[in-house]
C-alpha positions as CSV (number, residue, x, y, z in Angstrom):
1,S,-4.4,5.0,-4.6
2,E,-3.2,5.2,-8.2
3,F,-1.4,1.9,-7.9
4,R,-4.4,0.2,-6.4
5,K,-6.7,1.6,-9.1
6,I,-4.5,0.2,-11.8
7,V,-4.0,-3.2,-10.2
8,D,-7.6,-3.5,-9.3
9,T,-8.7,-2.6,-12.8
10,L,-6.3,-5.0,-14.4
11,T,-7.3,-7.9,-12.2
12,R,-11.0,-7.2,-12.7
13,L,-10.5,-7.2,-16.5
14,V,-8.1,-10.1,-16.7
15,P,-8.7,-12.3,-13.6
16,E,-5.8,-14.7,-14.5
17,I,-3.2,-11.9,-14.8
18,H,0.0,-12.1,-12.8
19,I,1.4,-8.8,-11.6
20,A,4.9,-8.4,-10.4
21,T,6.3,-5.4,-8.6
22,D,9.7,-3.9,-7.9
23,I,10.4,-2.3,-4.5
24,I,13.4,-0.1,-3.7
25,C,14.0,-0.2,0.1
26,G,15.4,2.9,1.7
27,F,15.0,5.4,-1.1
28,P,16.0,8.8,0.5
29,G,13.1,10.3,2.3
30,E,11.4,7.0,2.9
31,T,9.7,7.2,6.3
32,S,8.5,4.4,8.6
33,E,5.0,5.3,7.5
34,D,5.9,4.9,3.8
35,F,7.3,1.5,4.5
36,D,4.2,0.5,6.5
37,R,2.1,1.4,3.4
38,I,4.4,-0.7,1.2
39,M,3.9,-3.7,3.5
40,E,0.1,-3.1,3.4
41,L,0.2,-3.4,-0.4
42,I,2.3,-6.6,-0.3
43,R,-0.2,-8.2,2.2
44,E,-3.2,-7.0,0.2
45,Y,-2.1,-8.1,-3.2
46,T,0.1,-11.1,-2.5
47,F,2.1,-10.6,-5.7
48,P,3.4,-13.8,-7.4
49,Q,6.8,-11.9,-7.9
50,V,8.3,-9.2,-5.8
51,H,11.7,-7.8,-6.8
52,I,13.4,-6.2,-3.8
53,S,16.5,-4.0,-4.0
54,Q,18.2,-1.7,-1.5
55,F,18.7,1.9,-2.6
56,Y,22.1,2.6,-3.9
57,P,23.0,6.2,-4.9
58,R,24.1,6.5,-8.5
59,P,26.7,9.3,-8.9
60,G,25.3,12.4,-10.6
61,T,21.7,11.7,-9.8
62,P,19.6,14.0,-7.6
63,A,18.9,11.0,-5.2
64,A,22.7,10.7,-4.7
65,L,22.6,14.1,-2.9
66,M,19.7,13.3,-0.7
67,K,19.9,12.2,2.9
68,R,20.0,8.4,3.1
69,V,18.0,6.1,5.3
70,P,20.4,4.3,7.7
71,T,21.9,1.1,6.2
72,L,20.8,-1.1,9.1
73,E,17.2,0.2,8.7
74,V,17.3,-0.5,4.9
75,K,18.5,-4.1,5.5
76,K,15.8,-4.6,8.2
77,R,13.1,-3.3,5.8
78,S,14.2,-5.4,2.8
79,H,14.3,-8.5,5.0
80,S,10.8,-7.7,6.2
81,I,9.5,-7.5,2.7
82,L,11.3,-10.7,1.7
83,F,9.7,-12.7,4.4
84,E,6.3,-11.0,4.1
85,S,6.1,-11.5,0.3
86,F,7.4,-15.1,0.3
87,T,4.6,-17.7,-0.1
88,P,5.7,-21.2,-0.8
89,Y,3.7,-23.1,-3.4
């Protein structure tokens, strides 16, 4: 809701603004429901740029110690985002 509020306010105040977003697929703890909400945002806002990366644990960080989303699921999700967000001009 906070993301939507910010983006909606910016696009209302500056209609010609281009907003890009970064998405990390498979961050530890990401559920199927979380991913579905990400996909809803992509469909709703049709960002001109979406930067997609797969989670990779950096040694020494708290996230490196968390339970990871299975690699095949992360790949599947990142491909889904890629094809959903791609809109040829």
